[in-house]
N, C-alpha and C positions, 0 to 999 in steps of 0.2 A: 615457357610456352613454345610449342612448335612454330606458331606464327605470331610475331610481335608487331604491334601497331602503336606508333608514338608520333607526336607532333615533332617536326623537324626543328622548330624554333618557337619563340614566344609570339610571333606574329600569327601563328595558326593558319598559315596559308599553304603548308605542305605537310603531307602525312607520309611517313616511312613505314613500309610493311616488309618484314624480313621473314622469309621461309627458311627455317634452319632445321636440318636433320629430317627425321621422318614425321609425317603428318598425314591425317586422313581427311576425307571430305567433310566430316563433321567439324573438324578444326577450321577448314576453309569457310564453311558456312557461318560459323560463329565469328571469325575474324571479319568477314564481310559485313555482318550486322554491326560490329563495333565501329568499323570505318564509316558506315552510313550514319550512325548516331553522332560521330564526331563531326562529320560534314554538316549535318543538319543543325548542330549546336551554334554555328556561326552564320552571319548573314552574307559574308563575302565569298568570293570564288576560292575553292580549295583544289589543289593539285595533289596527285598520289603517285608515289614511286614505290614499286615492289621489287625486292631483291630475291632472286632464287639462285642459290649457288649450285655448282656443278653436281655435288653429291645429292641434291634434292631430287626425289623421284616421285612420280605420280602414284597415289595409293589405290591401284586397281582401276576398274572400269570408270569411265567418265560419266557422271550423272548430268546429262545435258539439261534435264528439266530444272535442276537447282542452279546451274550456270545461267540458264535463260532468265530465271527469276531474279538472280543477283545483278545481271547485266542491265535488264530493262527497268529495274527498280532503283537505280542509282539516283541520288538527289540532283535537282536541277542546277545547283551551284557547284557541281563538280566541273573543274576545268579540263584537265588532261590526266590520263592514267598511263604511266610508263612502266612497262615490265622489263627489268634488266636480268637476262639469263642467257646462258649458252646451252641449256639443256634442250636436247632435240625434241623430246616428247612434250615438254611444256610449251615450247615454241609452236609446235603443231597445234596443240589445243588452243593456244592464244590466237593464232592466225585464223583458225576455224571459227572461233567465236566472233572475231572481228568481221569476217565476210558474211557469216550466216545472219548476224543481227544488225548489219549495216551500221557499225559504230567505229568506222575507221578514223573519224575525226577526233574521237575521244580516246580510244585505246591505241597505244603505240608500243612497238617491240624493238629493243636495241640490245647490243651485246655487251657494251661497256658503260661504266659510270660516266666517262667523259662524253660519250655520245648522248647519254641521258641529260646531262647538264646543258649541252648545246641545244638539244631539242626543247628543253624547258625554257631556256632564255629566248629562243625564237618564238615560242608560244606566248610568253609574257609580253613581248613586243606586239604580237598580233592581238592579244586580249586588251592591252592598254589602248590600242587604236580603236577597237570596238567600243570600249567603255567611254572613250572620249566622244565618239560619234553619238552614242546614246545620250550622253550628257548634253551635247549640242541640240539634240532633238527635243530636249526638255526646256530649252530656252524660250523666252517670250519675244524673241525677235524673229519675224516670219522668214526673212531671207536666210538666216542661219539654220532654222529648223528644216526648211525645204532642202537646203544643200545637204544637210546631214541625212535626211531620208533617202536621197538619191544615192549617196555613198553606201548606206546600209543595204539598199536594194542591190547594188552592184556586187556586194559580198555575200548576198543571200541571207544576211543577218536580219532582214526585215521579215523573213518567212520561217526561219529555222528554230524559233523559240528563244532567240537571244534577247528579245525584248520582254520576256516573261519577268514580271516583278519590277519592271523599269519604273523609275521615279520621274513621272512626266506631269507633275502638279503644275497647273497654270501655264502649261506649254501653249505657245501660239502656233496651232496647226491649222489655221484657217485656210481653206481651199487646198489642203495638202492631199497628195495622191497616195492614199494608203490602201490601194487595191490589193486584195488578198493578204494584207499584213496580218501577222500573228501578234496581237497585243494582249493575249490572255494573261490575266493576273497583274497587269500593269496598274499603277496608281496614277489616275488622270483626273483627280479632283480639280474642278474649276478650269479644266483645259478648254481651249477655244478650238472647236472642230467645226466651226460654221462653214457650210458649203463644202465640207471635205468629202473625198471619195473613199468610202468604206465598203465598197462592193465586195461581198463574201469575205469580209474580214473576220478574224477570230478574236472575240472579245469575251471569252469565257471567264467569269469571276473578275472582270475588270471593274475597277472603281471609277465610275463616271459621274459621281454625285456632283450636282451643281454645274456640270459641264454644259457647254453651249454646242448643241448639235443641230441648231436650226438650219433648215435647208440642206442638210447633209444627205448624201446618197448612201443608204444603208441596205440596199437590196441584197437579200440573201445573207446578211451579216448574222453572226452567231453571238447573241447577247445572253446566253444561258447563265443563270445565277449572277448576272452583272448587277451592279448597284447603280441605278439610274435615278435615285431619289433627288428630287428638285432639279432634274436635268431639263434643259430647254430643247424640246423636240418639235417646235413649231415648223410645219411645212417640211419636215424630214420625210424621206421616202423609206418606209419600213416594209415594203412589199416583200414577202418571202422571208422576212427576218425571223429568227428564233428568239423569242423573249421568255422562254420557259423558266420559271422560278426567278425571273428578274424582279428587282425592286423598282416599281414605278411610282412610289408614294410621292405625291405633290409634284409629279412631273408635268410640264406644260406641253400639251399635245394638240393645241389649236392648229387645225389644218394639216395634221400629220396624216400621211397616206399609208393605209393598210390594204391587204387583199386577202383572199381566201387561203393563201399559202402562209400567211403570218401566224405563227404560233404564239399564243398569249401566255401570260405568267401561270395560268392554271392548267396549261397543257392543251387547251382547246384551240380550235381555229377561229380566226376572226370572221364575222359576218356583218352585214349591214345593220343588223339589229343589236349588235353588241354594245353594251353600255360600258364604255371605257372608264367611267368614273368609279366603277367598282374596284379598279386597280390603282387609280390615282388618288381617290378620296374615299376609301372604304368606310362604310358605316360601322359604328361601334357595335360589338356583340351585345345581344340582349342580356346575357348573363353578367355583363359588367354593370347593368343598372341595378339600383337598390331593389331587393326582393320584396319589400313591403311598400312599394311605391303606391299601390292602390289601397292599402290599408288605411283605416280611419286613424287619424292622429289626434291626440289630445289638444284642445285649444290652448293657446298661450295664456298664461295666468294674467288676470286682469288686476290692475292696481287696486288695492283695498282702499275703500273710502270710509272715512269716519262717519258714524251715524250723526245726522244733523238734528239737533234738538229743536222741537216744534214748541214755540211759546204761544200759548193761548191768551186771549185777553183776560185779565184778572177781574172778572165780574161774577157776581153771585148767580146770575141767570145761566151762564155757561157752565158753571160748576154744578148746578142742579140738574142740567140736562144730561150730564155724563152719568152713565150707569156705573155701578161698582166695579165690574170687570174692566170697563174702559178706563176708569180712574187708575186701577192697578197697572194696566198696560201702559198708560201714558206716563205714570210715575216711573216705571221701570225703564222706559225709553229715555226719559229725561235724565235719569240717574246714570245710565250707561253712556249716554252722549256726553254728559258733563264730566264723567270720569276719564274718558279717552281724550277729550279735548281740553283737559285741565291744564296740560303743559303749554298749549298754544293760546289760551284765553287768559288775559290778565284780569284781576279782580275789578279794576276800575272800569274796564270795558264791559264786563258783565253787568255792573251796576247801571252803567249808562244805558245798556240795552234793555234792562228790566224797566228802568224809568220810562223809556220811550214806549214800551209795550203797554204799560198801564194807562197811559194817556191816550193811546191810539187804538181804536177798535178794529182797524183793518189788520188782516193777517200779515205777519212779518216775513220778509224774504229769508230764505235759509241762510244760516251763518256759514261763511266760507272759512277754510282753514287759516287764511291770512287775515287777521283783524288789525285794523289801524286804530289805535286808541285815540279818542277825541281829546283835544286840548281842553284843559280845565279853565273855565272862564275866570277872568280877573275882574274884581269889582271896579278897579280904576281904569278899565279899558273901555274906550269909546266903541260902541257897537257899530257905528257907521264907518268910522275911519280906521278902527283897529289900532289907535294910538293911545298911549297913556295920557291921562289928564294930569298936568303938572301943577294944577292948582291945589 
C-alpha cells in the first residue's frame, strides 16, 4: 500500500503512518479514515507519527476541501500528530494547514526521527500533568478539587475541551469557580456542585444525573442534551440557560429561577405560565393505557352453590294440596339436590334429619354443605349428667 498505518506497539497509544513511493489524494483520504477508526477504537489518548521520505511527492493540486474535512474531523482523543519529512512541498502544505485551521497545538512538523521522539516525550510529560490535574478535580476533597481547577485554568485546559469526557463522578465541586468552563461530555453523576459558579459554562451532553446543583449560578449555561435526571436544582439560577433536549425527569426544581431567555427542553421559552412538571413528571401517553378500558367486562364467575333440598312436613294434608306438576318439580329438585350432596351427607345424618322433620311441622332451615353428624344416644347414658350408669 502507498500509505501504511499500523500500531507502534501493543499499548495502542501510538500510530505510525508511512508514505512510501507514489500515492494520490484518494490514498491519503482512505488512510485518514483508517487512522480515525483506529483512534476511535480505544478510549485513551493516541498520538500519530507520519513518515514522508524525500522521494515522496505531492500527487497534483492540493484538495483543500478534503484536507479541511480530515483535519477538523479528527477524534477528540488524538493527542499529537507529528509529521517527519524534509520534502519542501509537503512541509509547505503541512504548515499552511496548521495556520489556516489553527491546529498548531496538535499538528507538528520536524525533520528527523530524533526530533520527533524528543517532541513526543515532552508532550507525554505535558499530558501526564494534565491528566493528573483532571483526576484531582474528580476527587471528593474540596481543597484538592479547587486547587486543581485553578491550575487547569492557568493552562487554559479548563476551556479548550481537555475536560471533554472527564470522569468526575461524585466530585466535590461545591462553591467551585467554573466560570466559562467547558465540561461538555463529562461524566458528573452524583457530583456536588452546590453554590458553584457555572456562568456561561458549556455542559453539552454532560451527565449530571443525581448531581447537586442547588443554589448554583448557571446563568447562560448551555445544558443542551444534558442528563439532569434526578438532579437537585433547588434555588439554582437558570436565567438565560439553554435546556433544549435536556432530561429533567424527576429533577427537583423548587425555587429554581428562570426567565424569558431560558430555553426549555421542548425548545420553547419559559414564561410565568409554564408548567414545569410537564418536564419533571410527564404524564403517561394515552396510547399506553388499555384500549378496552371503557368496554364492558364480563363479571367474575360466582362460586357454584349446591341446590338445597327443601323437606316438607310429611302429612297427608300437604301432599293433597300439591298439584301434580308441583309434585314432579319438587321430586326433581329433591332428586338433584340429594345426588349432588350425596358425597357430603352421611346416611345417619339424613335419617336424623328426616326423623326431626316428621315430628316438627315448622319449615326446616336449609341444609348447609357442612353437616355435623349427631352423636347416637346410648341407653346407659344419663341424660342430665352425660355419664354412664355403672349400676
